[in-house]
C-alpha positions in Angstrom: -43.8 -22.3 42.4 -45.8 -20.5 45.3 -44.8 -23.9 47.1 -41.6 -24.1 46.4 -40.6 -20.9 47.8 -42.8 -21.9 51.1 -40.3 -24.8 50.8 -37.2 -23.2 50.5 -38.3 -20.5 53.1 -38.4 -24.0 55.6 -35.1 -25.2 54.4 -33.2 -22.1 54.9 -32.3 -23.0 58.8 -31.8 -26.1 57.9 -29.2 -26.0 54.7 -27.3 -22.7 56.8 -27.0 -25.2 59.7 -25.7 -28.0 57.9 -22.7 -25.1 56.5 -22.1 -24.0 59.9 -21.9 -27.3 61.1 -19.4 -28.7 58.8 -17.3 -25.8 60.1 -17.4 -26.5 63.6 -16.6 -30.8 62.4 -13.8 -29.6 60.5 -11.0 -31.3 61.8 -8.6 -28.2 61.6 -9.2 -24.8 60.8 -9.9 -24.2 57.2 -7.9 -21.9 54.9 -8.3 -18.8 52.8 -7.8 -21.4 50.8 -10.8 -22.9 51.5 -13.1 -19.9 52.1 -12.0 -18.7 48.5 -13.4 -21.6 47.0 -16.3 -21.7 48.8 -17.2 -18.1 48.1 -16.4 -18.7 44.0 -18.5 -21.8 44.3 -21.6 -19.5 45.4 -21.2 -17.5 41.8 -22.9 -20.7 39.8 -24.6 -22.5 42.9 -26.4 -18.8 43.3 -27.0 -17.6 39.6 -29.2 -21.4 39.4 -31.1 -20.3 42.6 -32.0 -17.4 40.5 -32.0 -18.0 36.9 -31.8 -21.4 36.4 -34.3 -24.3 35.2 -37.2 -24.7 37.8 -35.8 -27.8 38.5 -32.1 -27.2 39.9 -33.6 -23.6 41.4 -34.2 -25.8 45.0 -30.7 -27.9 45.1 -28.7 -24.9 44.2 -30.3 -22.9 46.6 -29.4 -25.6 49.7 -26.1 -25.7 48.1 -25.6 -21.9 48.0 -26.8 -21.2 51.5 -24.8 -24.3 53.0 -21.8 -22.7 51.3 -22.8 -19.2 53.1 -23.4 -21.0 56.4 -19.8 -22.3 56.1 -18.3 -18.9 55.6 -20.7 -17.0 57.7 -19.1 -19.5 60.6 -15.5 -18.6 60.0 -15.6 -15.2 59.4 -17.8 -14.9 63.0 -14.8 -17.0 64.3 -12.0 -14.8 63.1 -14.0 -11.8 63.9 -14.1 -12.6 67.8 -11.1 -13.2 68.2 -8.8 -11.9 70.8 -5.8 -12.8 72.4 -5.9 -15.9 74.9 -3.3 -16.2 77.8 -0.7 -18.7 76.9 0.5 -19.9 80.8 -0.6 -19.2 84.0 -0.4 -16.4 85.9 0.0 -14.7 89.4 -0.3 -11.0 90.2 -1.9 -8.2 90.3 -5.0 -8.1 87.7 -6.7 -4.6 87.5 -10.1 -4.1 85.5 -13.5 -2.9 84.2 -16.4 -4.7 85.6 -18.7 -5.7 82.8 -20.5 -8.7 84.1 -21.4 -10.4 87.5 -22.7 -13.6 87.9 -21.9 -17.2 90.3 -20.1 -19.6 89.6 -21.0 -23.4 89.8 -19.1 -23.8 93.0 -21.2 -21.2 94.2 -18.9 -18.0 94.4 -19.4 -15.0 92.8 -17.7 -14.5 89.6 -16.4 -10.9 87.5 -16.1 -10.6 84.4 -13.2 -7.7 83.6 -12.1 -6.3 81.1 -9.7 -3.2 79.9 -7.2 -4.9 81.7 -3.8 -4.1 83.1 -1.3 -7.5 83.9 1.9 -7.0 85.3 4.3 -7.7 82.9 2.2 -8.7 79.6 2.5 -6.6 76.8 -0.7 -5.1 75.8 -0.9 -7.1 72.5 -0.5 -10.3 74.5 -3.2 -8.9 77.1 -7.0 -11.0 77.0 -9.7 -8.6 76.4 -11.8 -9.8 79.0 -11.1 -12.4 82.1 -13.3 -13.9 84.6 -12.1 -14.2 88.1 -14.1 -16.1 90.9 -13.9 -14.3 94.1 -13.0 -17.1 97.1 -12.9 -15.4 100.6 -14.4 -12.8 102.7 -15.6 -10.1 100.3 -18.2 -8.7 102.6 -16.6 -5.4 102.1 -17.5 -5.5 98.1 -20.6 -4.2 96.9 -19.5 -5.0 92.6 -21.3 -3.1 89.7 -20.9 -2.5 86.1 -18.5 -0.2 85.2 -16.6 -0.3 88.6 -12.6 -0.2 88.3 -11.3 -2.9 90.7 -8.0 -4.3 91.6 -7.4 -7.3 93.1 -4.4 -10.0 93.1 -5.0 -13.4 91.5 -4.4 -16.1 89.1 -5.4 -16.8 85.7 -5.0 -19.4 83.3 -6.1 -20.1 79.4 -9.7 -21.7 79.6 -9.4 -25.8 79.8 -9.8 -28.1 77.0 -11.9 -30.8 77.6 -11.7 -33.2 80.1 -11.8 -36.6 77.6 -11.3 -36.4 74.2 -14.5 -35.4 72.3 -15.9 -34.0 75.4 -17.1 -30.7 76.4 -14.5 -28.0 75.1 -15.0 -24.8 77.1 -11.9 -23.2 75.2 -14.5 -22.9 72.1 -17.2 -21.3 74.3 -14.6 -19.1 75.7 -13.4 -17.9 72.1 -17.2 -17.0 71.2 -17.3 -14.8 74.6 -14.2 -13.5 74.1 -12.5 -14.9 77.6 -9.0 -15.1 77.4 -8.3 -16.2 80.9 -10.4 -17.6 83.9 -8.9 -17.8 87.2 -10.1 -16.6 91.2 -8.6 -14.7 94.3 -8.5 -15.2 97.5 -7.5 -11.6 98.1 -9.7 -8.8 98.9 -10.9 -6.7 95.7 -10.3 -3.0 95.9 -12.6 -0.8 94.2 -10.5 1.7 92.2 -12.9 4.0 90.7 -16.7 4.1 90.6 -18.4 3.5 87.2 -18.7 6.3 85.0 -22.1 7.8 84.5 -21.2 8.7 80.9 -20.8 5.1 79.7 -23.8 4.5 78.0 -22.5 1.1 77.0 -22.9 -0.3 80.6 -26.2 2.0 81.1 -28.5 -1.3 80.7 -25.8 -3.3 82.8 -26.1 -0.8 86.1 -29.5 -0.5 85.8 -30.2 -4.4 85.7 -28.2 -4.5 89.0 -29.8 -1.4 90.7 -33.4 -3.4 90.2 -32.0 -6.7 91.3 -30.8 -5.1 94.2 -34.8 -3.4 95.0 -36.0 -6.6 93.9 -34.1 -8.5 96.4 -34.3 -5.6 99.1 -38.2 -6.1 99.2 -38.5 -9.9 98.1 -35.9 -11.0 100.8 -34.3 -14.5 100.6 -34.3 -17.0 97.5 -37.8 -15.8 96.3 -35.9 -11.9 95.8 -33.5 -14.1 94.2 -35.5 -16.1 91.8 -37.2 -13.1 91.3 -34.8 -10.7 90.4 -33.3 -13.8 87.7 -36.8 -13.4 86.1 -37.1 -9.5 85.6 -33.8 -9.0 85.2 -31.6 -11.3 84.5 -29.2 -11.3 87.7 -28.7 -14.8 88.6 -26.1 -14.1 91.0 -28.2 -14.0 94.5 -29.5 -17.6 93.5 -28.1 -20.2 96.0 -26.3 -23.4 94.8 -28.5 -25.4 97.0 -31.8 -23.5 95.2 -30.2 -24.0 91.7 -29.3 -27.7 92.1 -32.8 -28.1 93.2 -34.2 -26.5 89.8 -31.7 -28.7 88.1 -32.8 -32.1 89.3 -36.7 -31.0 88.8 -36.2 -29.8 85.3 -37.2 -26.4 85.9 -33.9 -24.4 86.0 -35.5 -23.3 82.2 -37.5 -21.2 84.0 -34.6 -18.9 85.7 -33.0 -18.3 82.6 -34.5 -15.6 80.3 -35.4 -17.4 77.4 -38.6 -17.6 74.9 -40.7 -18.8 77.5 -40.2 -15.4 79.8 -40.1 -13.4 76.2 -43.4 -15.1 75.1 -45.2 -14.4 78.8 -44.4 -10.7 78.9 -45.5 -10.2 75.8 -48.3 -11.9 75.7 -49.4 -10.4 79.1 -48.9 -7.0 77.3 -50.6 -8.1 73.8 -53.9 -9.0 75.6 -53.7 -6.7 78.3 -53.8 -3.8 75.5 -55.8 -5.2 73.4 -58.9 -6.1 75.8 -58.3 -2.2 76.9 -59.1 -1.1 74.1 -61.9 -3.8 73.0 -63.3 -2.6 76.5 -62.9 1.2 74.9 -66.0 0.2 72.9 -66.1 2.8 69.5 -62.1 2.4 69.2 -62.5 -0.9 68.3 -64.1 -0.2 65.5 -62.2 2.4 63.9 -58.2 1.4 65.4 -56.8 -1.8 64.2 -56.4 -2.9 67.9 -54.8 -6.0 67.1 -51.9 -4.3 65.5 -51.5 -1.7 68.2 -51.4 -4.6 70.7 -48.8 -5.9 68.9 -46.5 -2.9 68.6 -47.3 -2.4 72.7 -46.1 -6.1 73.1 -42.8 -5.3 70.9 -42.2 -2.2 73.0 -42.5 -4.5 76.1 -40.0 -7.4 75.0 -37.5 -4.5 73.9 -37.3 -2.6 77.0 -37.2 -6.4 78.7 -34.2 -7.7 76.6 -32.4 -3.9 77.5 -33.1 -4.4 81.3 -32.1 -8.0 81.0 -29.1 -7.8 79.2 -27.6 -8.9 75.9 -27.0 -12.8 77.0 -27.4 -14.8 74.0 -30.5 -16.9 74.9 -31.9 -13.2 75.8 -31.6 -12.2 72.4 -32.2 -15.3 70.8 -35.6 -15.4 72.4 -36.4 -11.4 71.6 -35.5 -12.1 68.2 -38.4 -15.3 68.1 -40.6 -12.9 69.9 -40.1 -10.2 67.3 -40.6 -12.0 64.3 -43.7 -13.6 65.5 -45.4 -10.1 66.2 -44.3 -8.3 63.1 -46.4 -11.3 61.2 -49.2 -9.9 63.5 -48.7 -6.3 61.7 -47.8 -7.9 58.7 -51.5 -10.2 58.9 -49.4 -13.1 58.9 -49.7 -16.2 61.3 -47.4 -15.5 64.3 -47.2 -19.4 65.4 -45.9 -21.1 62.4 -42.9 -23.1 61.1 -42.4 -20.3 58.4 -41.8 -17.8 61.1 -39.7 -20.0 63.3 -37.7 -20.7 60.2 -37.2 -16.9 59.6 -36.0 -16.5 63.4 -33.8 -19.5 63.1 -32.2 -17.7 59.9 -31.7 -14.4 61.4 -30.2 -16.4 64.7 -27.5 -18.4 62.3 -26.7 -15.2 59.9 -26.5 -12.9 63.2 -24.1 -15.8 65.9 -23.3 -18.8 63.9 -22.4 -20.7 66.7 -25.4 -20.6 67.9 -26.0 -23.9 66.2 -23.9 -25.6 69.0 -25.6 -24.5 72.0 -28.1 -26.4 74.4 -30.3 -23.1 74.2 -30.9 -22.8 70.8 -31.3 -26.6 69.9 -33.7 -26.9 73.1 -35.6 -24.0 72.1 -36.3 -24.5 68.2 -37.0 -28.3 69.0 -40.0 -27.3 71.6 -41.2 -25.0 69.5 -41.5 -26.5 66.3 -42.7 -29.5 68.3 -45.5 -27.1 69.8 -46.6 -25.6 66.5 -46.6 -29.5 64.9 -48.9 -30.5 68.0 -51.3 -27.2 66.8 -53.2 -29.6 64.0 -53.9 -32.6 66.2 -55.1 -30.0 68.9 -57.1 -28.5 66.3 -59.2 -32.3 65.7 -59.5 -33.4 69.7 -59.5 -30.0 71.5 -63.0 -28.9 70.4 -64.5 -32.2 71.5 -63.3 -31.4 75.2 -65.5 -30.2 77.7 -64.9 -26.2 78.1 -63.5 -26.6 81.8 -61.1 -29.2 81.0 -59.6 -27.9 77.4 -57.0 -25.6 79.7 -55.6 -28.2 81.5 -55.6 -30.3 78.6 -53.4 -27.9 76.7 -51.3 -27.4 79.3 -50.4 -31.3 79.5 -50.1 -31.5 75.9 -47.6 -28.4 76.0 -45.8 -30.1 78.6 -45.4 -33.4 77.2 -44.4 -32.0 73.3 -41.9 -29.9 74.2 -40.5 -32.1 77.3 -40.5 -35.5 74.2 -38.9 -32.6 71.7 -36.2 -31.7 74.3 -35.4 -34.5 75.7 -32.9 -36.7 73.6 -30.8 -32.5 73.7 -31.0 -32.6 77.8 -29.8 -36.2 77.6 -26.9 -35.5 75.2 -26.0 -32.3 76.6 -25.9 -32.3 80.5 -26.4 -36.5 80.7 -29.0 -36.5 83.0 -33.0 -36.4 82.8 -35.6 -36.0 85.5 -38.0 -38.4 86.0 -40.5 -35.9 87.7 -39.9 -33.3 85.2 -43.6 -33.1 83.8 -45.2 -33.1 86.9 -42.7 -30.1 88.1 -43.7 -28.2 85.4 -47.1 -28.6 85.0 -46.6 -27.7 88.9 -44.8 -24.1 88.4 -44.7 -22.6 85.0 -48.6 -22.5 84.7 -48.2 -20.6 88.1 -45.4 -18.2 86.9 -47.8 -17.7 83.4 -50.3 -16.6 85.5 -49.3 -14.7 88.4 -45.2 -14.4 88.5 -44.6 -12.5 85.0 -47.5 -10.7 85.0 -47.2 -9.3 88.5 -43.6 -8.8 87.3 -44.7 -6.5 84.9 -47.8 -4.8 86.4 -44.5 -3.4 89.9 -42.7 -2.4 86.6 -45.4 -0.3 85.4 -46.9 1.4 88.4 -43.1 1.5 90.0 -42.8 4.9 89.2 -46.4 5.8 91.4 -44.7 3.8 94.2 -47.2 1.4 94.2 -45.2 -2.0 93.3 -45.3 -3.3 96.8 -48.8 -5.2 96.4 -48.1 -7.3 93.1 -44.0 -7.8 94.3 -45.6 -9.2 97.1 -47.8 -11.4 95.2 -45.0 -12.0 92.8 -43.1 -13.1 95.9 -45.8 -16.0 96.5 -45.5 -17.5 93.3 -42.0 -17.5 93.4 -41.6 -19.1 96.7 -44.4 -22.1 95.4 -41.9 -22.2 92.3 -38.9 -23.0 94.7 -40.9 -25.0 96.9 -42.3 -27.3 93.9 -38.4 -27.5 92.6 -37.1 -28.7 96.1 -40.3 -31.1 96.4 -39.5 -33.0 93.4 -35.7 -32.9 93.5 -36.2 -34.6 96.8 -38.3 -37.8 95.4 -36.4 -40.8 94.8 -35.4 -41.6 91.2 -35.7 -37.8 90.7 -32.7 -37.7 88.0 -31.7 -40.6 86.3 -27.9 -40.4 84.5 -27.1 -40.8 80.5 -24.6 -41.9 79.1 -22.8 -39.2 77.0 -23.5 -40.2 73.1 -20.8 -40.1 70.6 -20.0 -36.8 69.2 -21.7 -37.8 65.4 -25.3 -38.6 67.6 -26.9 -35.4 68.2 -25.8 -33.8 64.8 -27.8 -37.1 63.5 -30.8 -36.5 65.4 -31.3 -33.0 64.9 -30.5 -33.6 60.6 -33.0 -36.4 60.4 -35.9 -34.9 62.5 -35.8 -31.9 60.7 -35.8 -34.0 57.1 -38.7 -36.2 58.8 -40.5 -32.9 59.3 -39.8 -31.0 56.4 -39.7 -33.4 53.6 -42.6 -35.2 51.9 -43.1 -39.3 51.2 -40.1 -41.1 50.7 -38.2 -37.9 51.9 -39.5 -38.1 55.2 -38.9 -41.7 55.3 -34.9 -41.2 55.0 -35.4 -38.5 58.0 -36.5 -41.3 60.6 -34.0 -43.9 59.3 -31.1 -41.3 59.8 -32.7 -41.1 63.1 -32.9 -44.3 64.3 -29.5 -44.8 62.7 -28.4 -41.5 65.6 -30.3 -43.8 68.5 -28.3 -46.8 67.5 -25.3 -45.5 67.6 -25.7 -44.0 71.0 -26.8 -47.0 72.7 -24.3 -49.0 70.9 -21.1 -46.7 71.1 -18.9 -47.8 74.3 -17.2 -45.6 76.8 -13.8 -45.2 77.0 -12.1 -47.7 78.8 -9.4 -45.8 80.7 -9.3 -42.3 80.7 -6.2 -39.5 81.5 -6.9 -35.7 83.2 -5.8 -33.2 80.8 -2.7 -32.7 83.7 -2.2 -36.3 84.6 -3.9 -35.5 88.2 -6.7 -38.6 87.8 -7.1 -41.8 85.8 -10.0 -43.6 85.5 -10.5 -47.3 84.4 -13.9 -49.2 83.6 -14.4 -52.2 86.1 -17.6 -54.2 87.0 -18.5 -51.5 89.5 -18.1 -48.7 86.8 -15.6 -46.2 86.4 -12.6 -46.8 89.2 -10.1 -43.6 90.0 -7.1 -43.2 90.6 -7.6 -41.0 93.5 -10.4 -39.0 95.3 -10.2 -35.1 94.4 -10.0 -33.5 91.5 -13.7 -33.5 92.1 -14.5 -31.5 88.6 -12.3 -33.9 86.3 -14.4 -37.0 87.9 -17.3 -35.5 87.9 -16.8 -34.5 84.2 -16.2 -38.7 83.9 -18.6 -40.0 85.8 -21.6 -37.7 84.5 -20.8 -38.7 80.9 -20.6 -42.6 82.1 -23.8 -42.1 83.0 -22.9 -43.1 86.4 -24.6 -41.2 89.5 -22.0 -42.2 92.1 -19.5 -39.8 93.8 -15.9 -39.2 93.1 -14.9 -40.5 96.7 -17.6 -43.2 96.0 -15.4 -43.7 92.8 -12.5 -43.6 94.0 -13.0 -46.6 97.1 -13.8 -49.2 94.1 -11.7 -51.8 93.4 -9.1 -51.7 90.7 -6.2 -49.5 91.8 -3.3 -50.9 94.4 -0.9 -49.2 96.1 -0.3 -45.8 98.5 -1.6 -42.0 97.2 1.1 -41.3 95.5 2.1 -44.4 93.7 -1.1 -46.1 92.3 -0.6 -49.1 90.2 -3.2 -51.2 88.1 -2.7 -54.2 85.6 -4.0 -52.9 82.0 -3.8 -54.2 78.2 -1.6 -56.9 79.1 0.7 -54.9 81.1 1.4 -52.5 84.0 0.0 -48.7 84.5 1.4 -46.5 87.0 -0.1 -43.4 88.0 2.0 -41.1 90.2 1.6 -38.1 92.1 2.9 -35.5 94.5 6.6 -34.2 95.3 7.7 -38.3 95.8 6.4 -39.0 92.4 10.1 -38.9 90.8 11.5 -41.2 93.4 9.3 -43.8 92.1 9.5 -43.2 88.7 13.0 -45.0 88.3 11.1 -48.0 89.4 7.9 -47.5 87.6 9.4 -47.0 84.3 10.4 -50.3 83.2 9.4 -52.2 79.7 5.8 -51.7 78.6 4.6 -50.0 81.1 2.1 -47.3 80.4 3.2 -44.0 83.8 1.3 -40.8 83.9 3.4 -38.2 86.4 1.5 -35.4 87.1 4.8 -33.4 86.9 7.8 -32.7 84.8 10.0 -35.5 84.9 13.6 -35.5 85.9 16.4 -35.3 83.3 17.5 -38.6 82.4 16.5 -41.3 79.9 12.8 -42.9 80.2 12.6 -44.7 77.4 12.2 -47.4 78.8 8.7 -47.1 79.0 5.1 -45.4 77.5 6.0 -41.5 80.0 3.5 -39.6 79.7 4.5 -36.4 81.8 2.9 -32.8 82.6 4.6 -31.4 79.7 3.4 -33.9 77.2 -0.1 -34.1 78.7 -0.2 -30.5 78.1 0.7 -30.9 74.2 -1.8 -33.4 74.0 -4.8 -32.7 76.3 -6.8 -35.6 77.8 -5.7 -38.8 77.0 -8.3 -42.0 76.2 -7.7 -45.9 75.7 -10.7 -47.6 73.8 -10.9 -51.4 75.5 -8.1 -52.7 72.9 -5.5 -49.9 74.2 -5.6 -47.7 71.4 -4.9 -44.2 72.2 -6.7 -40.9 71.4 -6.1 -37.2 72.5 -8.1 -34.2 72.9 -6.0 -32.7 70.8 -6.4 -35.1 68.4 -10.2 -34.7 68.4 -10.6 -31.0 68.5 -8.0 -30.5 65.4 -6.1 -27.4 64.9 -8.7 -24.6 65.7 -8.6 -20.6 66.7 -9.6 -21.7 69.9 -7.2 -24.8 70.6 -4.2 -23.0 71.2 -2.4 -24.8 68.5 
C-alpha cells in the first residue's frame, strides 16, 4: 500500500499534465458540455480512487487527475481572458507602466495597463498592451507606476508564421496582452508613480536597485548583474544576449531554479556554518531547520525583488518545496519532492506545461536526481581533489543531455560548445557572483556594498568573456529542423514512463521515445510556405528554401530557423527559384505557375497572372472583378486563414486549421 501511494505521488504530475496537454492539443475550444461530462466522470473515478478495490485505485486516480488537469486548463484559459484588439490601430495611447524590458530587436519596451485609446469603447479596450519604443527616447526615464502618453501603432498579437509553428497569440492570451505595437514619437509622462500603489512597489524597488547596480558597475557587467539580482534585463545589449544564446549561457541571465538554488543554498550553508561555529548552539538548537527557515526567507525576498515572472515563481516553488522537506525531515532532493513541486505549478498555472522553461527545468532536475545513484557509487572512489570537478562535469553533462531535445525542438538550435561554456562560467557564478550579490544586499544598509559588488562585477565580466569567446568559435551553433507538433509531447510522455514505470512499462516508455525520435527525423518540412499577410513566399530547392524577396526578416528568420537552415534572409532570397521583377515574382510549382505580387503595382499585374490553374499570392486586397480563373490568395483571405503551407504533393494547410477554434485564435 505504501509503495502504491509513493508511486501515485510520482505519477500525479504526469496524469495532470496529460489532461492539460489534451486541452491544448484540442482542435477546437471545449464547450460547457465537455467540461460538464469531465466533471461528472470525476465522481465515479474519484470514488474508485478513494473507496474502490485495491487494484482499481491507482488507474482510477490517474484518470481522475487527467480529467482534473483538462478542466483546470480550460478554467485557467477562461479566467485570464481579456479583450483582444480586433484591428490595426494608430492614434493616441495612454496608460500606466507595469513592466519594462527589451524587444528582440534591442528596443526598450513598455507594458501598459489602465488604458485609454481614442474612439475605442471601454468594453473593447485591451487590459494590457506592449509597445516598443523606436526613435530618440533619451528624455524618458520609465518607472513602473508612471502614467504615460504616446502616439503609436497597435495590432492584435501575431499568429504563427507557418501552420503548426509557435503561436504568439496563445502566449499573449495567458499574459493578458490584448495588443502589441510600437511608437516613433516621444513618450510623455503624465503622472509620476503613486507611492500608495503597493501592487507595483516591488517593481519600483527592482528598477531602483537595477539602476543602482548599473551605476556602480557600468557597462554590460552591470546590466547582467542587474538581471541576476533583480530580473531586469532591459540594460543587456542585443550583442551580449546573442553571445549568451550562442554559447548556451542564456539561462544564467534568466532567474530560474539555478539562481534560486544558489541564493537559498548559500544562505542555508552560511547560516548553518555560523550556528555550528557558535559552539553549544549546535547542540541545543535544530541548526539545520533554522538554516532552512533562513534560506526560505532569503528565497522569498529574492522572489519579491526579482518580480513575479513565471520562471521566477516556478523556481521559488521548487526551492520552497525542497526547504519545507528539510523542515519535515524529508529528503530535499528527490523525485517525490519534484513531483509535488510540479503538481503545485500545474494546478496554479496549467499553461506552464507548454513553456520551454518549465520543460527544461524539470527535465534537468529529474536527470540530476537520477544521477545521484551512480554518483554515490563512483564518487567515493575518486580522489578528493577530483570530486568537485567531476561532480561539476557530471551535472553539466547530465543537465545538458536532458534539455538538449527540448532546446532543439523549441529553439531549433544547439550550442556545440555549450558544455565548455557552462563549465567555465557556472562555477564562477555559484562561487563568486551570486554569493557576492547576497553579501552586497546584506551589507548595503551599512554602506559596505562596494567591495562585494566589485567582486561580483569581476565574476560577471568573466562570464560575458566566456560567452563571447565560445560564441565566436567556428561551428558554435548547429541549426536543427523543427519537429512535428506531436514529437515533443511524445518524448516527454515517453521519458516519464521510462523513468517511473517498472519492467515492461519502462520498455514501453523507451518505445515511445524511439517513436518520437523517428517522427522527428522522418517528417518533412513544408514544401511551400506563404506568410500570414502575403508578404513573403518560400519554396524548398536543392540549395535550401528560396525566398521570393529580401525583407520580411522576422517571417523569413522563423522559416529558416525551423528548416534548420543557417542562411540569412538575404542569402535565401538570392537562391535560384523565383524569376521576374521584385513586385511580380513567379515560379513553376506543382505543375502550375505561382505568382507572388507585392507593392502598389500588384493590381495591374493581377490580370496577367490570374490564368487557369495559376496560384496567385497578393499582399493586398484584390481589386473588384471576377478572379475565379485562378486560385487567388489576397490579403483578406490570408488574414482569415493565417499562414499557408503546401506539402510536396501540393496539399494546402492553413495556420487556422492547425490551431483550430480556440479562445486565443480570434475565431
